[in-house]
Phi, psi and omega in degrees: 000139176246137176247129179236151179219135178229147179226125182243121186273163168066035176285167181222353183252118184261153178257161175295171186287335183286157178264159177227132177242123177231155180082177182214134179281118174203188179307111174081017183230186177205169174238141175237129173249120177244134178210148175292133179201131187298127183222013183058052175069021178252169175242118177249130180240128180246127182236129169247116186229144174279345184265098184275154171093009180246033181305322178293323178291315177300317178301318178295320178291322180291320179300315178298311179305311184299315179305318180291317185252333179047056183283156182228144174053055182224141170241128178242130174244128178246125174247116191241146174239030176102028178292150174286160177307321180295320179292321176301307183301319181295312179299318182295310177302318179299317183296313180294313183298326172297312177303311185277345181067030178206152178290162174309136176089347179287152179283135179274000000 
């Protein structure tokens, strides 16, 4: 298992206090847990993955996700069993859209 951690500063979009869990950890998939958590306006992402050696790809996917949502005071935990970058992006967007009740790009 590899553990990766990312922190994105200066977010402005907050999520409600309830947590949201999407996806399921099984062969080739992942789960994403998003929860409100004081982070000084930052979004903190913790990843546990069975696929080691893909840090640069994870960094690119997380940077792209952050640019889309600019979340603040949020902790995201990802448990991965080898999902593709497209599935990771889909699950992240799905979790945020569910929490916010709005599609990507809508104003908060």
